[in-house]
C-alpha positions in Angstrom: 117.8 60.3 1.1 118.1 59.9 5.0 117.9 56.9 6.9 114.8 56.2 9.7 116.6 57.2 12.5 118.1 60.8 11.1 114.3 61.5 9.3 112.9 60.6 13.2 115.3 63.0 14.8 114.5 65.7 11.9 110.9 65.5 12.6 111.7 65.9 16.5 113.7 68.8 16.0 110.9 70.8 13.4 108.6 70.0 16.2 111.0 71.0 19.0 111.9 74.2 17.2 107.7 75.3 16.7 107.5 74.7 19.8 109.8 77.1 21.4 108.9 79.6 18.6 105.5 79.7 20.2 107.0 80.4 23.5 109.2 82.9 22.8 109.5 86.2 22.0 112.9 86.3 21.3 113.2 83.7 18.8 112.0 82.6 15.4 113.3 79.4 13.9 111.6 78.3 10.1 112.5 74.9 8.9 113.4 74.2 5.5 113.9 71.2 3.6 111.8 67.4 3.4 112.4 66.5 5.9 113.8 69.9 7.5 117.4 69.6 8.0 117.9 73.3 7.7 116.9 75.9 10.2 116.9 79.5 9.8 116.7 81.2 13.5 116.1 84.8 14.2 116.8 85.7 17.4 115.2 89.7 18.4 117.2 90.2 21.5 120.3 92.3 22.2 123.3 91.9 21.3 126.6 94.2 20.0 127.8 95.1 16.8 130.3 97.1 15.8 129.8 100.3 14.1 131.1 102.1 11.2 132.9 104.5 13.5 134.4 101.8 15.3 131.8 102.2 18.1 130.4 98.9 19.8 126.7 99.8 20.1 123.6 97.5 20.9 121.6 95.9 18.3 118.1 93.8 18.3 118.1 91.4 15.4 120.7 88.3 14.6 120.7 85.5 11.8 122.1 81.7 12.3 121.7 79.0 10.1 121.5 75.6 11.4 122.1 72.3 8.8 122.1 68.8 10.1 123.8 67.0 7.1 123.3 63.5 6.4 125.9 62.0 8.5 125.6 64.4 12.0 124.1 61.6 14.0 127.9 60.0 13.6 130.5 62.9 13.3 129.5 66.4 14.6 131.4 69.3 12.5 130.7 72.8 13.8 132.0 74.6 11.0 129.0 72.4 8.8 126.7 72.4 11.2 126.1 76.2 12.9 126.5 79.4 10.7 126.6 82.9 11.2 124.4 84.8 9.2 124.2 88.9 9.9 125.0 90.8 11.4 128.1 91.0 9.6 129.5 93.5 11.8 128.7 91.7 14.9 130.5 92.0 17.6 131.5 88.7 20.2 134.7 86.6 20.7 133.1 83.6 19.6 132.3 84.6 16.4 134.6 85.4 13.7 134.4 88.5 11.5 133.8 89.1 8.3 132.9 85.2 7.9 129.7 83.1 8.8 131.6 81.0 11.5 130.4 81.2 15.1 132.5 79.0 17.4 129.1 77.3 20.0 131.8 75.2 21.8 131.9 71.6 22.4 129.4 69.9 19.9 128.4 66.0 20.0 127.3 64.0 17.4 123.2 64.2 17.5 123.2 67.6 19.8 119.6 68.9 19.6 118.4 72.0 17.5 117.5 73.3 20.9 120.3 73.3 22.7 122.8 74.9 19.7 120.2 77.8 19.6 120.6 78.2 23.3 124.3 78.1 23.5 123.5 80.8 20.1 121.8 82.9 22.0 124.0 82.8 25.0 126.6 83.8 22.9 124.5 87.1 21.0 123.4 88.1 24.4 126.6 88.1 25.9 126.3 85.4 28.5 128.8 83.0 27.3 131.8 84.5 26.4 135.5 83.4 25.6 137.8 86.2 27.1 141.4 83.6 26.1 142.5 85.1 22.5 143.9 81.7 22.3 140.7 80.4 22.2 138.5 83.5 20.6 137.5 83.6 16.6 137.6 87.5 17.2 140.9 88.9 19.0 140.0 92.2 19.1 136.7 91.8 20.7 138.0 89.3 23.1 140.5 92.2 24.2 137.8 94.7 24.4 135.5 92.0 26.4 138.5 92.2 29.1 138.3 95.8 29.5 134.4 95.7 29.5 133.1 93.1 31.7 130.3 95.5 33.0 128.9 95.9 29.7 127.4 92.4 29.8 125.4 90.2 29.7 123.8 92.3 27.1 120.5 90.3 27.4 119.6 88.6 30.5 115.7 87.9 29.2 115.0 83.7 29.1 114.6 82.9 25.7 111.4 80.8 26.8 108.8 82.9 28.1 107.8 81.2 31.7 104.6 79.3 31.8 101.8 80.9 33.5 100.4 78.1 34.6 97.9 79.7 37.1 94.5 77.6 37.6 91.5 79.0 39.6 90.1 76.0 41.4 87.4 76.1 44.4 89.0 74.1 47.6 87.5 73.3 50.2 88.1 73.9 53.8 89.8 70.7 54.2 92.2 71.3 51.6 90.3 69.3 48.8 89.3 70.4 45.4 85.4 70.8 45.0 84.0 68.6 42.4 84.5 70.0 38.5 
């Protein structure tokens, strides 16, 4: 049973997830639980994977799970909160090969879902890259990144569509809006 503050936080996360999903061509976020404390994030952007023959190639679908535990507003535990789901052959220094761990960087207690989604998106698209092997989860990808800087970022499209808020208005010669 969640306390009222956590329940309010979770409700806000669900609403913001729905808004981002509506306003993006590159991410779908589905909420699970009552109240929703688990989110499945599907990115349809370009990122990199390691093919069976060892080649580093582009892919277009990636999945992350985000879970807000009961104590999330007091204690941020990235390994409990953000889980890499698929594909397993993803290629990035911030994602551990063969396991379900992605490092989004420092995470404060109560970090919003949308902030975590943006951080994951920047990692998947290679807009955020760790090039230090002593700080990387995938040392081979880190070494590869230093040799292949020209290949990233892989996708530069914004996660959220830019609003097309163009209103056609009649404006009088004096600059005042005509009455509606």
